[in-house]
C-alpha positions as CSV (number, residue, x, y, z in Angstrom):
1,X,-24.8,-13.8,-12.3
2,X,-23.5,-12.0,-9.3
3,X,-19.9,-10.7,-9.1
4,X,-18.2,-10.0,-5.5
5,X,-15.8,-7.3,-5.1
6,X,-12.8,-7.8,-2.9
7,X,-13.1,-5.2,0.2
8,X,-9.8,-3.4,2.0
9,X,-9.2,-4.1,5.6
10,X,-6.6,-3.0,8.1
11,X,-5.4,-5.1,11.1
12,X,-4.4,-2.7,13.6
13,X,-2.3,-3.6,16.7
14,X,-2.0,-1.0,19.3
15,X,0.7,-1.8,22.1
16,X,1.2,0.7,25.3
17,X,3.9,0.1,27.7
18,X,4.4,2.4,30.8
19,X,7.4,2.6,33.4
20,X,10.1,1.6,30.6
21,X,12.3,3.7,32.0
22,X,12.5,2.4,35.5
23,X,12.5,-1.2,34.6
24,X,8.8,-1.9,35.3
25,X,6.7,-2.2,32.5
26,X,3.1,-2.0,32.7
27,X,1.5,-2.9,29.0
28,X,-1.7,-3.2,27.3
29,X,-2.8,-4.0,24.1
30,X,-5.8,-3.5,21.6
31,X,-6.2,-5.3,18.4
32,X,-8.9,-4.8,15.7
33,X,-9.7,-5.4,12.1
34,X,-11.0,-2.1,10.3
35,X,-12.8,-2.0,6.8
36,X,-11.1,0.7,5.0
37,X,-13.2,3.5,3.8
38,X,-11.6,6.5,2.1
39,X,-13.8,8.9,3.6
40,X,-14.2,7.8,7.3
41,X,-11.7,7.7,9.9
42,X,-10.7,5.1,12.3
43,X,-10.8,5.7,15.8
44,X,-9.5,3.5,18.4
45,X,-9.2,4.0,22.1
46,X,-7.7,1.9,24.8
47,X,-8.4,1.6,28.6
48,X,-5.2,3.6,29.4
49,X,-6.6,6.5,27.6
50,X,-4.4,6.4,24.5
51,X,-6.3,7.2,21.3
52,X,-5.3,6.5,17.5
53,X,-7.1,8.0,14.9
54,X,-6.3,6.9,11.3
55,X,-7.4,8.4,8.3
56,X,-6.8,6.2,4.9
57,X,-6.9,7.2,1.3
58,X,-6.6,4.5,-1.5
59,X,-3.8,5.1,-4.1
60,X,-4.1,5.4,-7.7
61,X,-1.5,2.8,-9.0
62,X,-0.6,2.7,-13.2
63,X,2.2,0.9,-14.6
64,X,3.4,0.7,-17.9
65,X,3.8,-3.2,-19.4
66,X,5.2,-3.6,-22.8
67,X,4.6,0.1,-23.4
68,X,0.9,0.2,-22.6
69,X,-0.9,1.5,-19.4
70,X,-2.0,-1.3,-17.1
71,X,-4.5,-0.6,-14.2
72,X,-5.1,-2.9,-11.7
73,X,-6.3,-3.6,-8.1
74,X,-5.2,-1.1,-5.0
75,X,-1.9,-2.6,-4.2
76,X,-1.3,0.2,-1.6
77,X,-2.9,2.8,0.9
78,X,-1.7,6.1,2.4
79,X,-2.5,6.0,6.0
80,X,-2.1,9.3,7.8
81,X,-2.8,9.6,11.8
82,X,-2.3,10.8,15.0
83,X,-1.7,9.4,18.6
84,X,-3.2,11.2,21.5
85,X,-3.1,10.8,25.5
86,X,-5.9,10.8,27.6
87,X,-6.0,14.4,27.6
88,X,-6.4,14.4,23.8
89,X,-3.0,16.0,23.6
90,X,-1.1,14.7,20.4
91,X,2.0,12.6,21.6
92,X,2.9,11.7,17.7
93,X,1.1,13.3,14.5
94,X,1.8,11.6,11.0
95,X,-0.9,13.2,9.0
96,X,1.7,15.4,7.0
97,X,3.6,12.7,6.3
98,X,1.4,9.8,5.4
99,X,2.8,6.3,5.5
100,X,2.2,4.1,2.1
101,X,1.8,0.6,2.9
102,X,1.5,-2.5,0.2
103,X,-1.0,-5.0,0.9
104,X,0.1,-7.8,3.3
105,X,3.0,-5.6,4.5
106,X,3.3,-4.5,7.9
107,X,4.1,-1.1,9.2
108,X,4.9,0.3,12.4
109,X,4.7,3.5,13.9
110,X,6.6,4.2,17.1
111,X,6.1,7.1,19.9
112,X,8.6,6.6,22.8
113,X,9.0,9.8,25.7
114,X,10.3,9.0,29.0
115,X,8.6,6.2,30.5
116,X,5.9,5.6,27.8
117,X,6.1,3.6,24.7
118,X,3.4,3.3,22.0
119,X,3.5,1.1,19.1
120,X,1.1,0.7,16.4
121,X,1.5,-1.9,13.7
122,X,-0.7,-1.8,10.5
123,X,-1.1,-4.4,7.9
124,X,-3.6,-3.9,4.9
125,X,-5.6,-7.0,3.0
126,X,-8.1,-7.6,0.7
127,X,-10.9,-9.9,1.8
C-alpha cells in the first residue's frame, strides 16, 4: 500500500503599475505557482525588471483539545521577502517582519512610491 503526501504550493501574483501619479497607467502582471520548500527561496522576475524574492518557513502548530496536545497538518506558513527594482535596489523589505499566512488565505504586500505601484498577492494551498 502506498501513501501520498500533500504538498504545499504558493500562488504568487505580481502586478506592477507605472505612471499612476500622472493618470497614465502602464501595467504588467506575472502569475506563478511555486512549490514551497522551506530551505529554497522563490525568485520571480518580471520583464519590467521588478524582482521578488520570497523565503518560506513552515510553522509548527499545536493546540489543546480537551486538555490534550493535538498536532496536525500545517495551517500557516511564514513568508519573508523583498521587492527589488531593475538595479537590484530594495524597494520593500519584509524579511524582519514575516507574514503569517493561513492556507487558502490571500495576503497582499504593497509597495507604492511616486509613480510606481507593486502589488504581490500570495495564497498558500495544499495539493
